[in-house]
C-alpha distance (Angstrom), angle and dihedral (degrees) to the residues before:
residue distance angle dihedral
M1 . . .
L2 3.81 . .
R3 3.78 93.6 .
E4 3.80 91.4 47.5
Y5 3.81 91.7 47.9
F6 3.80 93.6 55.4
N7 3.79 95.0 38.9
S8 3.81 89.4 54.8
R9 3.82 90.9 54.0
A10 3.80 99.6 43.4
D11 3.82 93.5 101.7
I12 3.82 94.5 53.0
W13 3.79 100.3 32.4
D14 3.79 100.9 96.6
E15 3.78 95.0 42.6
H16 3.79 100.8 42.7
I17 3.81 110.8 18.3
A18 3.83 114.8 21.3
E19 3.80 123.6 93.0
K20 3.81 109.9 -91.8
D21 3.80 100.1 -179.7
T22 3.80 102.2 105.1
N23 3.81 91.5 -170.4
K24 3.81 91.1 58.9
L25 3.79 91.4 47.9
T26 3.81 92.3 47.4
R27 3.82 92.4 49.0
M28 3.79 92.7 48.1
A29 3.80 93.0 50.0
E30 3.81 89.7 51.0
R31 3.81 91.3 50.0
L32 3.82 90.0 58.8
E33 3.83 89.5 68.4
L34 3.80 93.4 -146.2
K35 3.77 115.0 -172.0
P36 3.81 122.2 -123.4
D37 3.81 113.9 -96.0
S38 3.80 92.4 19.0
V39 3.78 124.1 157.3
I40 3.80 106.0 -131.7
L41 3.79 133.8 -168.0
D42 3.80 111.2 -152.9
V43 3.80 104.4 -161.2
G44 3.79 116.1 -157.0
T45 3.79 92.0 10.1
G46 3.81 91.6 171.9
T47 3.80 110.8 -179.4
G48 3.80 89.8 -12.5
V49 3.80 98.7 -101.9
F50 3.81 92.6 153.1
L51 3.83 98.2 38.8
P52 3.84 99.4 92.3
Y53 3.81 90.2 49.8
L54 3.79 92.0 51.0
L55 3.81 91.2 46.8
K56 3.78 91.5 52.6
N57 3.81 90.5 55.3
I58 3.83 99.1 47.9
G59 3.78 98.9 51.7
E60 3.79 133.9 -139.6
N61 3.80 96.4 -46.5
G62 3.78 98.1 44.5
K63 3.79 123.9 108.4
I64 3.79 134.4 -153.1
V65 3.77 129.3 -159.8
A66 3.80 105.9 -158.6
L67 3.82 109.5 -155.8
D68 3.79 127.7 -171.2
L69 3.79 137.7 161.9
A70 3.83 93.0 -145.6
E71 3.79 110.5 73.9
E72 3.81 93.5 -163.1
M73 3.80 91.6 56.4
L74 3.80 89.7 47.3
A75 3.81 90.8 50.3
K76 3.82 89.6 55.8
A77 3.82 90.7 50.5
R78 3.81 92.1 47.6
A79 3.83 91.4 50.5
K80 3.81 92.7 49.3
Y81 3.79 97.4 44.6
P82 3.83 112.9 34.8
D83 3.80 90.3 168.4
E84 3.81 124.2 153.0
H85 3.81 88.6 -137.1
I86 3.83 92.7 61.3
E87 3.79 126.6 73.2
F88 3.81 117.7 -171.6
L89 3.79 120.9 -141.7
H90 3.81 126.9 -172.3
A91 3.79 103.2 -152.2
D92 3.79 146.7 120.8
T93 3.80 119.0 -100.9
M94 3.79 88.8 -135.2
D95 3.80 90.3 63.9
I96 3.81 112.1 25.5
P97 3.83 110.2 -171.6
I98 3.81 94.1 -141.4
Y99 3.81 133.1 104.8
E100 3.78 121.5 -101.9
E101 3.81 122.6 -84.2
M102 3.81 98.4 14.4
F103 3.83 103.2 131.3
D104 3.79 135.4 68.5
S105 3.82 90.6 -160.8
V106 3.77 138.6 7.9
I107 3.79 118.2 -151.6
C108 3.79 124.7 -160.0
Y109 3.79 103.7 -173.6
S110 3.82 111.6 -178.9
S111 3.80 91.9 -25.3
F112 3.82 109.8 88.1
P113 3.83 97.4 87.9
H114 3.81 89.2 60.7
F115 3.80 94.8 59.5
R116 3.79 100.3 107.2
D117 3.81 92.7 -159.3
K118 3.79 102.6 34.6
S119 3.81 94.7 178.5
K120 3.80 92.6 52.5
A121 3.82 91.3 45.6
L122 3.81 91.6 51.9
T123 3.81 91.5 48.5
E124 3.81 91.0 51.0
I125 3.81 91.9 45.8
K126 3.81 90.7 50.5
R127 3.82 89.8 52.1
V128 3.82 92.7 61.1
M129 3.81 94.2 45.2
K130 3.78 126.3 95.6
P131 3.82 117.8 -120.2
N132 3.83 108.1 -83.4
G133 3.81 87.7 22.3
R134 3.78 117.6 144.1
M135 3.78 129.3 -126.8
C136 3.82 112.6 -155.3
I137 3.79 121.9 -168.5
C138 3.79 107.2 -171.3
H139 3.79 142.5 169.5
T140 3.79 132.8 178.7
S141 3.81 90.4 -143.9
S142 3.77 131.0 61.5
R143 3.79 122.5 -91.9
D144 3.82 90.2 -116.8
H145 3.82 91.3 52.8
I146 3.81 93.7 48.2
N147 3.79 94.3 45.2
G148 3.80 90.7 46.2
I149 3.81 91.7 56.1
H150 3.80 95.4 43.6
S151 3.80 93.1 48.1
T152 3.83 89.3 62.7
L153 3.82 96.3 49.8
P154 3.81 116.6 92.4
G155 3.79 109.7 -117.0
M156 3.82 93.0 13.4
E157 3.79 100.1 71.9
N158 3.80 89.8 112.8
D159 3.82 96.7 43.2
L160 3.77 92.6 103.9
L161 3.77 134.4 153.9
P162 3.81 107.7 -121.0
A163 3.78 123.0 -117.7
P164 3.83 113.4 -106.4
D165 3.82 95.4 -98.0
D166 3.81 91.4 48.9
M167 3.80 91.6 46.6
R168 3.81 90.4 49.6
M169 3.80 89.3 53.5
L170 3.84 93.5 46.8
L171 3.80 91.6 51.4
S172 3.81 93.7 44.2
D173 3.81 93.3 47.2
A174 3.82 89.4 52.2
G175 3.82 89.5 54.4
F176 3.80 100.6 -101.0
T177 3.78 125.0 136.7
V178 3.80 104.9 -128.4
I179 3.81 109.5 -126.5
K180 3.78 99.2 176.2
I181 3.77 145.2 -25.5
E182 3.79 115.1 -160.0
E183 3.76 129.9 174.1
D184 3.77 135.2 169.1
S185 3.81 138.7 154.7
E186 3.82 92.0 -69.1
S187 3.78 107.9 32.2
Y188 3.77 151.6 18.8
L189 3.80 126.6 -148.8
A190 3.80 129.5 175.4
V191 3.80 119.9 176.4
G192 3.79 126.5 -171.3
E193 3.79 129.6 176.8
K194 3.79 127.8 -144.6
P195 3.81 108.3 -127.0
V196 3.80 120.9 -125.3
């Protein structure tokens, strides 16, 4: 259902649904504090809206693996960003076909609410992260705005962004050290670190 939903919207996503405010996207990428030359996993990359902003923040020697469950969304991203620093991977977050401890950071930009088993997804994400790696769950809209939209979509009524206390518990239960959870009227950012 989820895969079909996003595949069916791949052609209209950038024009009608994706974030278009480049200032918001730039600010969010800067808030992630990515290190130069990092190896990043972008989970739920969709049509790649956030990819150029991540690339800008990891420098010339950085690398991104852009993962998505919906192959049509991934095809759009691949067509837009044929960059040697980006590898595209069609896969499910619940079962990432990558060795352990590969990534310096994992980014979930506008995708976390759609993880049907958030605890399992976080555990799998943590597995592919290096020790001291950072997991960043981020949105360039408020939690209330995102949850309001999802609650009106058939089949997505439960695809909600957790409140800060619930997010803190999800991250902690998955074994992350919670660095920060910030939300305001324009954004949401939760950052957890994988302990050594």
